[in-house]
N, C-alpha and C positions, 0 to 999 in steps of 0.2 A: 503495498498498501503504500508504498513510499514516503516514510514516515509521518504521515498527515496524521494520525492519531495524535502526533505531540502539537501539530499545529493547533489543531481543533483545539485540543485541550488546553491550550496556552490563550486560547482565543476568547473574548466575552458570548457570552451570550446573545444574541439581537434579536430583540425583539422592536414591534412598533414604538412603543414606549421607551425605550432604550436610548441611551445619550450616551455621548462620547466623553469621560471623567475628566478634567483639570487637565492639563496639558497633553493629552492624546487627539491624534484625529486620524482621517482614513489613510490618511499620506504615510503616516508613521507606521501603521499597522502594515498596511500593504507593502512598505519598504521589507520590514520585518519577515512578512511573509515569504516574499520572493528570495531571501537569504539562505531561507530554507526545504527550498522545492530545485528540482532539476530544472536546466534552462530551457529544457523543450513546456514544462509544464508552466514556466515564466512569461512565458511569449501569448499562452490562453489568456492570463491574468492582465499582459498587455492590451491583448484584445478587446478584452472586457472594460478596459480604461479607455481605451481609443473609443468605444463607443459613446461613452460620455462626450467625448468632444465635437464641437459643431463643426469645425473643419473635418471631421471623419462622415459625415454623413451625407456618402456619394453611393452610387450604383457601384461603384470599382470597390468600393468598402465592404459594403453589404456582399456583395458576390462572391467576395474573398472568405468572406467572415460564414457563410453558408455552406462551405465546405469544408470546414475546418474540423479536423481529426476529432477534434472534443465535443461531445454530444451536448452541453451544455452552452456554448458557444454556438452551437448551430439553432438550437431551439431557441433559446431567448434572443438572441439578435434575428432570428425570423420573428418574435413575436412584437417585437421591439421596432420595426420594421413595419410592420402590420399597425402597431399603437400610433408610429407618425405618419403615416399614410391617411388613416383615418380622422387624425387631428387636420393633417391637410384639408383633406373634403370638407371638413366641417366648417373651416375656416374658407375656403370656398364658397361654399354655400351662403356664408353671411356677407360675403365680397360681392356674389352672384358670378362667378369667373369659374370659367370650364371645371368640371369633379379632378379631371386628370392633373391639373396642374400642379406642379412641385411634389408631387409624387413619385416614387422608385418602385418602378414595376419591373420585376424581374421574374423568368419561367420557373415553374418547383416551385415556388414560395407558397406553404401552406395557406389555407383560408383563414383568415383573422376571426377568429372565435369570439371574441370579446368589443368585436366592433358596436354590439348594442350596449355596449355596459360604457363604453368611452364616451359614444354618442349622449347616452342619457348624464354621465357627469358635464360634458363639456355646456347641456342645454342648461347648467345652473345657473342661477344669477352671482350668487358668492365666492368671489375671486379664489381666495385660498380653501374654501373646500374644494372646489374645483381641480385644484392644484394636489390637495391631499388625496381626492379621490383617485386620480389618474396613480398615482404614486403606491395609493392602495391596491389598483389593480396589479400594476407591475410585482409588488409586495408577493402578491397570490402566486402568480405566476410564478416564481423564482420558487417559491414554498411548493408548489407542485411539482416541479422539475426538479426539484431535491429531495423528492419526499424518502425515497427509499436509500439516498447517499450519506452517509455517516460519517467514512474515513478517507475519503478518496477528494480529488482534483474536486470535481463538483461542488463538494459541500464547500469547499473552500471558496470557489467562485462564488457559490452562492449568497456565504456571507459577507464578500467585497462588494454583490450587487445592491444587498442590503444595505450594507453600511453608507453606499453611496446615496442613497435615499435618506438616511440619517443626516448625512453630512450636509442635502441639499436642505435640511429645516434645520440645521445648528441654528443660523441666523435668522431666519425668516421672521417675520413679526409683519401687522397687519399692513402697516404702511410700504413697504415692501410688498406685500399682494399683487399691487396693482404693477409695477416692475416686472414681476415674475410671470405674470400671465400677461403680458406686452412680450414676454420673451417665447414662451409658450408658442404664439402667435407667431413671432418673428423666424423662430427656428425651421416653420413650415416653408417659408421662404427662402431660407439659408442665409440671411443675415439678422442682425440685432438691428438695422437701424430701417430708421424710414416707415415702419410702420403704425399708422394711425386708425386704430381700433374702437370706434363705438360699441358699447354694446347695447344688444336689441332691449326695448323697454320693456319695463317688467307689464305682463297684462293683468 
């Protein structure tokens, strides 16, 4: 098992209510994790981290990731692509744009089963509830993908993916919620600039 029993036993138990202790960060945990695993497995960690970067939201990145040897990487990033495409279609509907604009469509990608859940979350009016709702869907997917993984690379990747969600919310407050939603909209356009989204009026 490549020493993963030791790695996982040394990491905190991550839950939706878990928070980083003072002086701790995702970067610190990930750096330590990578020192404990073979370089071939560290590459899977790097791919997961790259999926969190805006500049990696390209057809080339997803095409490569969906062929990765690691099951968690393949399945989680197929899910991630489906979620981002669903967000893009939602934004396109709001702006009256063609449905396929700013989406990444690749052959062989399984149907995105969570599309109804995502659209329901995006249709809400509270910005922070929307963001947390999307992250809750991500969290549940990670849990599903690692249900039977206890002391292996997939289990570690799941922990890192959940840490990234906790990290996102570490400094988030109501005032920054509006900015976060603007970033959500902008991510579907491939840029953080030039987006002026007006929320639909409440009925």
